A tleap script that builds the chain and sets N, CA, C and O, in Angstrom:
source leaprc.protein.ff14SB
mol = sequence {
  NMET VAL TRP ALA ILE PHE ILE VAL GLN TRP
  LEU HIE VAL LEU LEU GLY ILE PHE TRP PHE
  GLY SER THR LEU TYR VAL ASN PHE VAL LEU
  ILE PRO VAL THR LEU SER LEU PRO PHE GLU
  GLN GLN ARG ALA PHE SER LYS ARG ILE GLY
  GLU MET SER ASP ARG LEU ILE ALA PRO ALA
  ALA LEU LEU ALA ILE GLY LEU GLY LEU ILE
  ARG GLY THR VAL PHE GLY PRO ALA THR SER
  LEU ASP TYR LEU PHE GLY CSER
}
set mol.1.N position { -19.053 -1.474 22.214 }
set mol.1.CA position { -18.327 -2.439 21.415 }
set mol.1.C position { -19.172 -2.961 20.255 }
set mol.1.O position { -18.657 -3.187 19.160 }
set mol.2.N position { -20.470 -3.150 20.499 }
set mol.2.CA position { -21.351 -3.644 19.445 }
set mol.2.C position { -21.444 -2.626 18.309 }
set mol.2.O position { -21.491 -3.004 17.138 }
set mol.3.N position { -21.471 -1.338 18.651 }
set mol.3.CA position { -21.541 -0.308 17.609 }
set mol.3.C position { -20.278 -0.275 16.772 }
set mol.3.O position { -20.341 -0.033 15.566 }
set mol.4.N position { -19.144 -0.513 17.385 }
set mol.4.CA position { -17.888 -0.544 16.638 }
set mol.4.C position { -17.896 -1.695 15.626 }
set mol.4.O position { -17.483 -1.519 14.479 }
set mol.5.N position { -18.360 -2.854 16.045 }
set mol.5.CA position { -18.460 -4.004 15.134 }
set mol.5.C position { -19.425 -3.686 13.997 }
set mol.5.O position { -19.145 -3.990 12.837 }
set mol.6.N position { -20.547 -3.081 14.323 }
set mol.6.CA position { -21.553 -2.710 13.321 }
set mol.6.C position { -20.961 -1.740 12.291 }
set mol.6.O position { -21.135 -1.926 11.086 }
set mol.7.N position { -20.277 -0.729 12.762 }
set mol.7.CA position { -19.700 0.276 11.857 }
set mol.7.C position { -18.615 -0.332 10.976 }
set mol.7.O position { -18.592 -0.099 9.767 }
set mol.8.N position { -17.718 -1.107 11.573 }
set mol.8.CA position { -16.643 -1.736 10.798 }
set mol.8.C position { -17.225 -2.696 9.761 }
set mol.8.O position { -16.781 -2.719 8.613 }
set mol.9.N position { -18.213 -3.481 10.165 }
set mol.9.CA position { -18.831 -4.443 9.247 }
set mol.9.C position { -19.471 -3.737 8.060 }
set mol.9.O position { -19.246 -4.132 6.916 }
set mol.10.N position { -20.261 -2.704 8.310 }
set mol.10.CA position { -20.968 -2.040 7.222 }
set mol.10.C position { -20.053 -1.192 6.352 }
set mol.10.O position { -20.295 -1.072 5.151 }
set mol.11.N position { -19.015 -0.605 6.920 }
set mol.11.CA position { -18.037 0.083 6.080 }
set mol.11.C position { -17.309 -0.915 5.188 }
set mol.11.O position { -17.054 -0.643 4.015 }
set mol.12.N position { -16.980 -2.059 5.750 }
set mol.12.CA position { -16.324 -3.113 4.974 }
set mol.12.C position { -17.213 -3.553 3.805 }
set mol.12.O position { -16.738 -3.673 2.676 }
set mol.13.N position { -18.481 -3.788 4.070 }
set mol.13.CA position { -19.416 -4.218 3.022 }
set mol.13.C position { -19.629 -3.109 1.987 }
set mol.13.O position { -19.589 -3.368 0.785 }
set mol.14.N position { -19.851 -1.895 2.444 }
set mol.14.CA position { -20.074 -0.774 1.533 }
set mol.14.C position { -18.872 -0.537 0.620 }
set mol.14.O position { -19.034 -0.346 -0.585 }
set mol.15.N position { -17.671 -0.549 1.189 }
set mol.15.CA position { -16.468 -0.348 0.379 }
set mol.15.C position { -16.239 -1.511 -0.583 }
set mol.15.O position { -15.770 -1.310 -1.704 }
set mol.16.N position { -16.569 -2.726 -0.145 }
set mol.16.CA position { -16.452 -3.870 -1.042 }
set mol.16.C position { -17.404 -3.769 -2.217 }
set mol.16.O position { -17.031 -4.077 -3.349 }
set mol.17.N position { -18.627 -3.340 -1.959 }
set mol.17.CA position { -19.602 -3.138 -3.037 }
set mol.17.C position { -19.122 -2.051 -3.991 }
set mol.17.O position { -19.220 -2.206 -5.208 }
set mol.18.N position { -18.607 -0.959 -3.450 }
set mol.18.CA position { -18.101 0.132 -4.291 }
set mol.18.C position { -16.948 -0.355 -5.158 }
set mol.18.O position { -16.904 -0.061 -6.353 }
set mol.19.N position { -16.022 -1.092 -4.569 }
set mol.19.CA position { -14.854 -1.606 -5.289 }
set mol.19.C position { -15.292 -2.541 -6.413 }
set mol.19.O position { -14.897 -2.359 -7.565 }
set mol.20.N position { -16.094 -3.528 -6.085 }
set mol.20.CA position { -16.524 -4.515 -7.069 }
set mol.20.C position { -17.404 -3.881 -8.147 }
set mol.20.O position { -17.219 -4.147 -9.335 }
set mol.21.N position { -18.349 -3.053 -7.741 }
set mol.21.CA position { -19.239 -2.409 -8.706 }
set mol.21.C position { -18.508 -1.461 -9.630 }
set mol.21.O position { -18.795 -1.410 -10.826 }
set mol.22.N position { -17.573 -0.717 -9.091 }
set mol.22.CA position { -16.791 0.205 -9.922 }
set mol.22.C position { -15.961 -0.544 -10.948 }
set mol.22.O position { -15.862 -0.124 -12.101 }
set mol.23.N position { -15.368 -1.648 -10.533 }
set mol.23.CA position { -14.556 -2.446 -11.449 }
set mol.23.C position { -15.416 -3.034 -12.564 }
set mol.23.O position { -15.015 -3.025 -13.728 }
set mol.24.N position { -16.594 -3.544 -12.214 }
set mol.24.CA position { -17.492 -4.067 -13.243 }
set mol.24.C position { -17.921 -2.975 -14.217 }
set mol.24.O position { -17.946 -3.194 -15.428 }
set mol.25.N position { -18.258 -1.800 -13.689 }
set mol.25.CA position { -18.701 -0.699 -14.544 }
set mol.25.C position { -17.594 -0.280 -15.510 }
set mol.25.O position { -17.846 -0.063 -16.695 }
set mol.26.N position { -16.380 -0.170 -15.001 }
set mol.26.CA position { -15.252 0.217 -15.863 }
set mol.26.C position { -15.042 -0.836 -16.948 }
set mol.26.O position { -14.884 -0.497 -18.121 }
set mol.27.N position { -15.038 -2.114 -16.558 }
set mol.27.CA position { -14.719 -3.175 -17.515 }
set mol.27.C position { -15.811 -3.407 -18.555 }
set mol.27.O position { -15.507 -3.689 -19.714 }
set mol.28.N position { -17.071 -3.294 -18.160 }
set mol.28.CA position { -18.145 -3.653 -19.076 }
set mol.28.C position { -18.874 -2.476 -19.713 }
set mol.28.O position { -19.641 -2.667 -20.656 }
set mol.29.N position { -18.648 -1.259 -19.213 }
set mol.29.CA position { -19.309 -0.087 -19.801 }
set mol.29.C position { -18.281 0.900 -20.343 }
set mol.29.O position { -18.294 1.217 -21.532 }
set mol.30.N position { -17.403 1.383 -19.489 }
set mol.30.CA position { -16.491 2.440 -19.920 }
set mol.30.C position { -15.473 1.992 -20.965 }
set mol.30.O position { -15.220 2.720 -21.925 }
set mol.31.N position { -14.892 0.824 -20.799 }
set mol.31.CA position { -13.885 0.384 -21.764 }
set mol.31.C position { -14.494 0.162 -23.155 }
set mol.31.O position { -13.913 0.630 -24.135 }
set mol.32.N position { -15.641 -0.531 -23.291 }
set mol.32.CA position { -16.223 -0.651 -24.639 }
set mol.32.C position { -16.600 0.695 -25.265 }
set mol.32.O position { -16.421 0.894 -26.467 }
set mol.33.N position { -17.115 1.604 -24.461 }
set mol.33.CA position { -17.451 2.928 -24.991 }
set mol.33.C position { -16.188 3.664 -25.422 }
set mol.33.O position { -16.165 4.308 -26.471 }
set mol.34.N position { -15.156 3.569 -24.623 }
set mol.34.CA position { -13.901 4.244 -24.935 }
set mol.34.C position { -13.298 3.712 -26.234 }
set mol.34.O position { -12.744 4.481 -27.019 }
set mol.35.N position { -13.401 2.420 -26.463 }
set mol.35.CA position { -12.825 1.840 -27.674 }
set mol.35.C position { -13.537 2.304 -28.944 }
set mol.35.O position { -12.986 2.186 -30.038 }
set mol.36.N position { -14.739 2.822 -28.810 }
set mol.36.CA position { -15.459 3.310 -29.987 }
set mol.36.C position { -15.101 4.759 -30.341 }
set mol.36.O position { -15.532 5.272 -31.374 }
set mol.37.N position { -14.316 5.410 -29.488 }
set mol.37.CA position { -13.914 6.798 -29.744 }
set mol.37.C position { -12.670 6.855 -30.631 }
set mol.37.O position { -11.929 5.877 -30.725 }
set mol.38.N position { -12.440 8.000 -31.283 }
set mol.38.CA position { -11.175 8.176 -31.999 }
set mol.38.C position { -9.987 8.088 -31.027 }
set mol.38.O position { -10.126 8.354 -29.833 }
set mol.39.N position { -8.825 7.712 -31.563 }
set mol.39.CA position { -7.667 7.410 -30.725 }
set mol.39.C position { -7.279 8.552 -29.785 }
set mol.39.O position { -6.993 8.303 -28.614 }
set mol.40.N position { -7.263 9.772 -30.259 }
set mol.40.CA position { -6.864 10.907 -29.400 }
set mol.40.C position { -7.851 11.107 -28.248 }
set mol.40.O position { -7.446 11.414 -27.127 }
set mol.41.N position { -9.132 10.934 -28.523 }
set mol.41.CA position { -10.133 11.044 -27.459 }
set mol.41.C position { -10.011 9.875 -26.478 }
set mol.41.O position { -10.231 10.046 -25.279 }
set mol.42.N position { -9.663 8.697 -26.983 }
set mol.42.CA position { -9.441 7.545 -26.108 }
set mol.42.C position { -8.332 7.842 -25.098 }
set mol.42.O position { -8.466 7.552 -23.909 }
set mol.43.N position { -7.247 8.419 -25.584 }
set mol.43.CA position { -6.113 8.720 -24.698 }
set mol.43.C position { -6.501 9.713 -23.622 }
set mol.43.O position { -6.182 9.512 -22.450 }
set mol.44.N position { -7.190 10.788 -24.005 }
set mol.44.CA position { -7.585 11.806 -23.028 }
set mol.44.C position { -8.578 11.241 -22.017 }
set mol.44.O position { -8.450 11.467 -20.814 }
set mol.45.N position { -9.564 10.506 -22.514 }
set mol.45.CA position { -10.584 9.930 -21.634 }
set mol.45.C position { -9.971 8.896 -20.692 }
set mol.45.O position { -10.257 8.898 -19.494 }
set mol.46.N position { -9.133 8.020 -21.227 }
set mol.46.CA position { -8.501 6.975 -20.409 }
set mol.46.C position { -7.598 7.571 -19.338 }
set mol.46.O position { -7.509 7.042 -18.230 }
set mol.47.N position { -6.935 8.664 -19.666 }
set mol.47.CA position { -6.069 9.326 -18.679 }
set mol.47.C position { -6.896 9.823 -17.497 }
set mol.47.O position { -6.518 9.622 -16.343 }
set mol.48.N position { -8.016 10.467 -17.785 }
set mol.48.CA position { -8.890 10.983 -16.708 }
set mol.48.C position { -9.504 9.854 -15.894 }
set mol.48.O position { -9.578 9.941 -14.668 }
set mol.49.N position { -9.943 8.799 -16.563 }
set mol.49.CA position { -10.514 7.648 -15.853 }
set mol.49.C position { -9.455 7.017 -14.956 }
set mol.49.O position { -9.743 6.650 -13.817 }
set mol.50.N position { -8.244 6.892 -15.462 }
set mol.50.CA position { -7.158 6.333 -14.658 }
set mol.50.C position { -6.862 7.159 -13.423 }
set mol.50.O position { -6.624 6.615 -12.344 }
set mol.51.N position { -6.876 8.474 -13.581 }
set mol.51.CA position { -6.630 9.358 -12.430 }
set mol.51.C position { -7.724 9.206 -11.376 }
set mol.51.O position { -7.435 9.121 -10.182 }
set mol.52.N position { -8.966 9.172 -11.815 }
set mol.52.CA position { -10.078 9.023 -10.868 }
set mol.52.C position { -10.065 7.649 -10.213 }
set mol.52.O position { -10.354 7.522 -9.024 }
set mol.53.N position { -9.732 6.626 -10.981 }
set mol.53.CA position { -9.667 5.279 -10.422 }
set mol.53.C position { -8.592 5.194 -9.345 }
set mol.53.O position { -8.804 4.592 -8.292 }
set mol.54.N position { -7.440 5.799 -9.616 }
set mol.54.CA position { -6.363 5.792 -8.621 }
set mol.54.C position { -6.782 6.520 -7.351 }
set mol.54.O position { -6.376 6.136 -6.254 }
set mol.55.N position { -7.583 7.559 -7.489 }
set mol.55.CA position { -8.012 8.343 -6.325 }
set mol.55.C position { -9.138 7.701 -5.551 }
set mol.55.O position { -9.231 7.894 -4.339 }
set mol.56.N position { -10.013 6.929 -6.218 }
set mol.56.CA position { -11.205 6.408 -5.557 }
set mol.56.C position { -11.226 4.897 -5.373 }
set mol.56.O position { -11.450 4.411 -4.264 }
set mol.57.N position { -10.995 4.151 -6.444 }
set mol.57.CA position { -11.161 2.702 -6.377 }
set mol.57.C position { -10.051 2.048 -5.556 }
set mol.57.O position { -10.328 1.175 -4.732 }
set mol.58.N position { -8.815 2.453 -5.767 }
set mol.58.CA position { -7.703 1.840 -5.027 }
set mol.58.C position { -7.836 2.050 -3.511 }
set mol.58.O position { -7.685 1.082 -2.766 }
set mol.59.N position { -8.111 3.261 -3.025 }
set mol.59.CA position { -8.300 3.404 -1.576 }
set mol.59.C position { -9.503 2.626 -1.044 }
set mol.59.O position { -9.448 2.088 0.062 }
set mol.60.N position { -10.585 2.561 -1.816 }
set mol.60.CA position { -11.748 1.787 -1.377 }
set mol.60.C position { -11.386 0.312 -1.248 }
set mol.60.O position { -11.807 -0.351 -0.300 }
set mol.61.N position { -10.612 -0.200 -2.192 }
set mol.61.CA position { -10.188 -1.601 -2.135 }
set mol.61.C position { -9.304 -1.855 -0.919 }
set mol.61.O position { -9.505 -2.831 -0.195 }
set mol.62.N position { -8.327 -0.979 -0.695 }
set mol.62.CA position { -7.430 -1.158 0.451 }
set mol.62.C position { -8.184 -1.056 1.774 }
set mol.62.O position { -7.924 -1.826 2.698 }
set mol.63.N position { -9.110 -0.115 1.866 }
set mol.63.CA position { -9.902 0.010 3.097 }
set mol.63.C position { -10.817 -1.190 3.304 }
set mol.63.O position { -10.993 -1.641 4.436 }
set mol.64.N position { -11.400 -1.712 2.233 }
set mol.64.CA position { -12.255 -2.897 2.356 }
set mol.64.C position { -11.448 -4.091 2.864 }
set mol.64.O position { -11.908 -4.829 3.736 }
set mol.65.N position { -10.264 -4.278 2.326 }
set mol.65.CA position { -9.401 -5.369 2.779 }
set mol.65.C position { -8.972 -5.148 4.223 }
set mol.65.O position { -9.028 -6.068 5.039 }
set mol.66.N position { -8.544 -3.927 4.540 }
set mol.66.CA position { -8.102 -3.620 5.903 }
set mol.66.C position { -9.212 -3.785 6.925 }
set mol.66.O position { -8.992 -4.350 7.997 }
set mol.67.N position { -10.398 -3.300 6.605 }
set mol.67.CA position { -11.522 -3.449 7.532 }
set mol.67.C position { -11.944 -4.912 7.668 }
set mol.67.O position { -12.406 -5.326 8.731 }
set mol.68.N position { -11.791 -5.691 6.609 }
set mol.68.CA position { -12.071 -7.119 6.704 }
set mol.68.C position { -11.109 -7.813 7.658 }
set mol.68.O position { -11.507 -8.677 8.440 }
set mol.69.N position { -9.843 -7.426 7.586 }
set mol.69.CA position { -8.867 -7.982 8.523 }
set mol.69.C position { -9.157 -7.553 9.956 }
set mol.69.O position { -9.055 -8.354 10.885 }
set mol.70.N position { -9.516 -6.296 10.128 }
set mol.70.CA position { -9.871 -5.805 11.471 }
set mol.70.C position { -11.106 -6.534 11.981 }
set mol.70.O position { -11.168 -6.919 13.149 }
set mol.71.N position { -12.085 -6.723 11.107 }
set mol.71.CA position { -13.327 -7.410 11.496 }
set mol.71.C position { -13.046 -8.847 11.919 }
set mol.71.O position { -13.686 -9.363 12.835 }
set mol.72.N position { -12.097 -9.489 11.260 }
set mol.72.CA position { -11.795 -10.868 11.596 }
set mol.72.C position { -10.879 -11.038 12.791 }
set mol.72.O position { -10.950 -12.049 13.490 }
set mol.73.N position { -10.015 -10.056 13.033 }
set mol.73.CA position { -9.047 -10.208 14.118 }
set mol.73.C position { -9.467 -9.468 15.382 }
set mol.73.O position { -9.673 -10.091 16.423 }
set mol.74.N position { -9.593 -8.174 15.304 }
set mol.74.CA position { -9.919 -7.368 16.487 }
set mol.74.C position { -11.327 -7.666 16.980 }
set mol.74.O position { -11.534 -7.859 18.178 }
set mol.75.N position { -12.297 -7.704 16.071 }
set mol.75.CA position { -13.695 -7.907 16.443 }
set mol.75.C position { -14.209 -9.309 16.131 }
set mol.75.O position { -15.411 -9.560 16.216 }
set mol.76.N position { -13.317 -10.216 15.772 }
set mol.76.CA position { -13.770 -11.541 15.366 }
set mol.76.C position { -13.039 -12.668 16.055 }
set mol.76.O position { -12.382 -12.468 17.077 }
set mol.77.N position { -13.157 -13.860 15.484 }
set mol.77.CA position { -12.619 -15.048 16.139 }
set mol.77.C position { -11.123 -15.262 15.940 }
set mol.77.O position { -10.518 -16.036 16.682 }
set mol.78.N position { -10.512 -14.605 14.970 }
set mol.78.CA position { -9.090 -14.844 14.682 }
set mol.78.C position { -8.229 -14.079 15.702 }
set mol.78.O position { -8.038 -12.869 15.588 }
set mol.79.N position { -7.733 -14.790 16.669 }
set mol.79.CA position { -6.942 -14.149 17.729 }
set mol.79.C position { -5.461 -14.440 17.619 }
set mol.79.O position { -4.666 -13.875 18.371 }
set mol.80.N position { -5.067 -15.318 16.690 }
set mol.80.CA position { -3.647 -15.622 16.520 }
set mol.80.C position { -3.369 -15.949 15.063 }
set mol.80.O position { -4.286 -16.201 14.281 }
set mol.81.N position { -2.086 -15.941 14.708 }
set mol.81.CA position { -1.710 -16.292 13.351 }
set mol.81.C position { -1.974 -17.767 13.074 }
set mol.81.O position { -2.231 -18.140 11.930 }
set mol.82.N position { -1.916 -18.606 14.093 }
set mol.82.CA position { -2.235 -20.015 13.913 }
set mol.82.C position { -3.673 -20.200 13.438 }
set mol.82.O position { -3.957 -21.067 12.611 }
set mol.83.N position { -4.561 -19.390 13.961 }
set mol.83.CA position { -5.966 -19.460 13.539 }
set mol.83.C position { -6.106 -19.077 12.069 }
set mol.83.O position { -6.874 -19.693 11.330 }
set mol.84.N position { -5.351 -18.045 11.645 }
set mol.84.CA position { -5.446 -17.566 10.276 }
set mol.84.C position { -4.803 -18.521 9.274 }
set mol.84.O position { -5.359 -18.759 8.202 }
set mol.85.N position { -3.640 -19.068 9.614 }
set mol.85.CA position { -2.882 -19.858 8.658 }
set mol.85.C position { -2.781 -21.329 9.038 }
set mol.85.O position { -2.038 -22.071 8.395 }
set mol.86.N position { -3.491 -21.768 10.046 }
set mol.86.CA position { -3.362 -23.131 10.542 }
set mol.86.C position { -4.122 -24.183 9.751 }
set mol.86.O position { -3.816 -25.370 9.867 }
set mol.87.N position { -5.087 -23.791 8.964 }
set mol.87.CA position { -5.865 -24.830 8.256 }
set mol.87.C position { -5.380 -25.044 6.853 }
set mol.87.O position { -5.927 -25.879 6.132 }
savepdb mol mol.pdb
quit
């Protein structure tokens, strides 16, 4: 049971770091660089970035959220909806 908590916790943290770091990189590095390109290159580059983001960042975000919920409910103190929404 301890190993399951360890694995869920670290996957949750790792995916959260990937999600947050990827979003920062896109917003502060890729978008400014893309805006300096000619319009046609911007469209092609943005299309590819969007496809990769949909394939990688969105699932990482959903898994980070899901594992956080699992960590708090199955392996944590939240055993009822009253605990989650009672305060």
